[in-house]
N, C-alpha and C positions, 0 to 999 in steps of 0.2 A: 715209456712216458717221458715228455721232456721236463726237466726240472730247471726252474729258474731261481738263480740267487740274486735277491731283491732286497734293497734297504726299505724296510717299514718302520712302523712308529715305534716299535719297541726298542729301537736304537741298535737292534742287531741285524745281520744278515741271515734271514731265514730262507730254507728252501721251500719253493711254491710250487706245486703243479700247475702248469698252464695251458697244456694242449690235450693231451690223452688223459682223461680223469680229471679235468679240471672242474672247479665248482661252477655250477650254473646258477647259483644264487648265494648271497652273501658276498663278502669280499674275498680277496685272493689269501687272506692271512685268517688264523683261526679266531673267532670271536670270544672263544672261551677263554682266552688270555689277555682280552682287551684290557689294558691297564691305565688308560688316561683318557681324557675328554675327546681327544680326536678321534681316537680308535673306537671309542664307544658311539660317537656321533656317525662314524662311516658304518658301523656295524647295524645302527638303528635305520638308516635310510637305505632304501632298495635302489634309489638313484646312484647314490654315492657309491654303494657296494658294486654296481654294475661298472661305475667309472673306474673303480679300484681294479676290477677284473680285467678290463680292457687295458689299463695301464700295465698289468702285469704281463698280459699276453704280448702286447705290442712290444715291450721292453726285450721280452725274450727273443722276439724275432729281429729285433735290431741290434743284437750283439755283435753281429757279423760287421766288419767295417764295408766302408764304401768301396773298397779295393776288392771286395768279394773274398778276401782271405783276412785272418788275424782279427783282434779284437777292435771294435768301435770305442770310442771314447764316452759312450752313453752312460756308463756306470757312473761318472762324474757328474753328468747332468741329472741322473736319478738320484744321487745323494742330495744335490741341490733342491730337487722337488720335494723330497722328504723333509728337508730343513724347512721349506715353505709351508708344507702341510703342518707342521708342528708349531709353527709361528702363527698359526690361524687361531689358536687356543691363547688369546691375549686378554686378560681382565680389560673390561671396559673398552674393548676394540670397537672401532667405527664400522667395521663389518661383521654381521652376525656369523658365528662359527661355520654354519652350513653353507652360507653363501661364499665365504673365503674357500673352503674346500672344494666347493664346486668350480670355483674360478681356476684354482692350482690344477685341479685335475683335467679340465678342459685345456688348460695352456698345454699341459705336458703331453696330453693324448694327440692334440692337435700337431705338436712339433714331432711325435713319433709316427705319426701318420704321414706327415709329409717326407719323414726320413725313409719310410718304406713304400711310397707311392709307386715305385718303379717295380717293386718286388712283389706286392701284395695289392695292386690297385682296387680289385673288387671290395677287399675288406676295408681299405683305409679311406677311399675317395668319399664314401659316405659320412665319415667323421669330419673330414674337411668341409664339405659341403653344408652340414649343419652349423659348424661353427664359423665359417669364413667363406660363406656363398660366392662373393666376388673373385676370391683368389682360387677356389677349386677348379674352375675350368682352365686356369693357367697352370695348375698342377697336371691336370689331366693332358693338356696339350703338350707339356715338357715330357711326360711319360711317353706319349705317342711318338713325340719326336725323336727321343732317346732309344726308342726300340727298333730304330733304323741305323744303318751304318752311319759314320761320319760323312758329312756333305754328300749325303744321298741324292740322287737325281729324282726329285719328286715329280717328275712328269712321267716317270714309268707307270705303265698301267696298274701293276702289282701294288702300288702306293696309293692310288686313286681313292680308295676308301679311307685310308688314314689321312689324307689331305683333306678330304671333304669334312671328316670329323674336326680336324683341327681347325679349319675355318668355320665350322659350326659353333663349336665350344668358345672360340676366340671372338665371335661376331660382336658381343658387346664391347669387348676391348678395342677391336678395331674400329668400332663406330666411335669410341671416344677420341682414339688417336688420328683418324681419317675423315670424320663426317662432323663432329660436334665441336662447339666452340670452347671446350673445357680444356683443350690441351694446345693452346697455340705455340707455346715455346717448344715443347716436346714434338710436336708435328713438324715445326721448321728444322729441329734438329735432324729429324729423321729424313726430312726431304733434303736437306742441304749436304746430309753425309758425313761420315768420319772415316778418315784412313781408307778411303775408296769405296765404302759401303753406304749405300743410301736404301731407304725404305719409303716409298711413296703410296703405295696401296697393299692391300692384304696379299696379294700374290707375290710380292717382292719377299715376304717372308721365306720362300720356300726356295730363294736362289743360292743360299748356302746356310752353314751352321752360324756364321758371323752375322748375316742378315737377321736370322731368328733372335739371335742373342741381342742385337742393337734395338730391335723392336722391344723386346721385354725390358732391357735397360732403360728406355725413354718411358715405357708404361708405367713403372711403380708409382711415381707421385701423383699420377691420375686415376688410378684405379680407386673406386669406392673404398673409403677407409683409410686414404693415403693422406695426402696433404690438405690440411686445414679441416678435416672430417675426423679422423681419430675414431671412428665408429668401430673399427676392428682392433681388439686388444690382442690379438695373435701375432706372431712372428711370421714373416712372410718370406720364406726361405726357397732359394732353388735348390733341390735336392742334389747331395754332393754326389751320389751315385750317377745322376745325368751328366755332371761336370766331368767325372771320370771318363765315361764314355764318350762325351763330346767336349773336350777342353776349352773350345771355343765359347762355351755357354758361361764360362767364368765371366766373360763381359758383360752378362747381364747384371753382375753385381758391383761394377767399378764405377768410380766417379765420372759424371757426364755432365752435370750442370754448373758445377763450380759456385754453388750458392747453397741454400738450406734445403733445396729441392733433393740434393745428395742424401740427405736424412732419411728419405721415403723411397730411394732406388732399393730394390730386392737385395736382400742379402742371401747368404746360402749356410748350409749346417755342417760344413766341414770340419769345424771344431769338434762337433759331437760324434759325427759319423765316420770320421777318418780315426786310424788307430791313435792311441795316445802319444803325446810329444811334451812329456812334463818339463823338460829342460827349456823347450822352446816357449812353453807358456810362461815359465818364471822370467825368461828374458823379456817376453811382452809385458809382464807386469812391472818389471824393473823400467823398462822404458817409459811406459805409459805414467808411471809415478812421477818421474822427473821431467816429463814434457812441460814445457812453459805454457801458459795460457796464451792462446792464439785470438787475435781480433779480427773482426769482419767475418762475413759469411763464407769467404772463400775457404776459411779453415775446414769446414765440413769435407770439402773436397781432399784436402790433406790427410784428415782422419781417414776417410774412405780409402785413399791410395796405401796408407800404411796398412790397412787391414787385408788389402787385395794382396800386398807382398806377403803377408803371413799365409794367406790362402795359397798363394803360388808356392810357398815352401811346403806345405802340408801336402800339396799334390804333386810336387816335383816339376813344376811348371815355370819355375824362375827362369827368365831370360839369360843366356850366357853372356857374362860382361868380362872385359878385362879391366875393370876398375881395380882400384887397390884394395886390398883386404883391410875390413874395418879395423880402424885404430880403437885403443881403449879410450872410451868417453861415455858420457851420460851415465856414470857410474856402473858401468860393464866392465870388467877387468878381463885380462888376457886368459886367464883360466876358465872363467865362465864362457866366454866365447868358443875356446876351444871344446868345452864339454857339450855345447849345442852342436857344433859342427860334427862332432863324433856321433851324437844322436841322429842328427839328420842324416848322415852317410850310411849308419846302420839301418835306418828306416827305410831308405832308398834301395839298399840292396835286398832287404827282407821283403818288402811288400811290393816294389817296382821291379824286382829282378835285374836291377844294375849290377855291373862289376863295381868291385871295390874302387878302382881308379875313377869310373864314370860316377859312382855315388859321392866321392869326395869332391868332384869339381862342381857338382850339382848343390853340395852342401856350401860350398864357397858362394855360388851364385845366388843361393837363397838369402844368406846372411848379408851380402853386399845389397840386394834389393831391399832387404828389412831397414838397414842402416842408411840407405840412399833415401828413403821415405819417412823415416821417423822423425820427429822433433822439427818437422816443417810446418809452416803456417800458411804456405800457398803453393 
């Protein structure tokens, strides 16, 4: 029997059976000890109980990191979810208690489903299809793509069925980008190309990982629920597992438009699904706190660029540079920098199998990338 240690509403972490012997009705915690309004509301609702069981089961599966070894950082996200559930019990709140709980569970379960899309597609794709129908085909296509080797030759007969399926599920998205009038700027960017990569028709997606990522990068703002629509309350993340397998897919989450459109480019879930990096998170918090206000829509590209630098640090993908080591600035002292450097070097050695010397160079490059992009306004 698999045992899950999960934060629930009694404020403690209680062991819950989630696979063999898991409950088939009621929530994943004991209703006999339900001690507050939130717990009682969950126990009284079959639908909320079912969502709670789903969350417990998905969380148990998501404990493994995107690297395939070591812990993910989902524990922090789970704690945040428990806090959100607890906050639903607000006297005089604008949203009824059960509606609030439903929203929190739906958001968390959708995030967990995306994180597990490559490991358990049959189980989690129905959740994404229910919650965010326009985005579910994107996740399915990414999963199919990432199941093949990097820069696979998609003209090979053995990939014909997957290629056809990808084209089928992406048909509404390719119609938006190549046939309709909804995405003129995005279509122009794809056609004109970037760094030698251009995508002018659906078949161009299969030329390389970079072509596929470039299409996804431009698609985000134009997918229903994106720019000016806001009909989807769910996070639209590229699964970090897919990026680990195909690093070029990180390009699907980078700044592209240099405007407010960059707010609607897809994100990724590496912060939750990669192993914990508490010192890096503390550095990010410090730098964000002291970041001066930027003016103009170009600032959104700057924010996105900084986020990409942190993603490169988590994944060991920061480009090598001979730039100077970051000096003490933005309220970050030498000791704090050294601590993050040590944490990153240990992380690369543990999870990426790098030698101590190589890991140290990678940690330097990661920090140089972060300091090169943070506190920039354009």
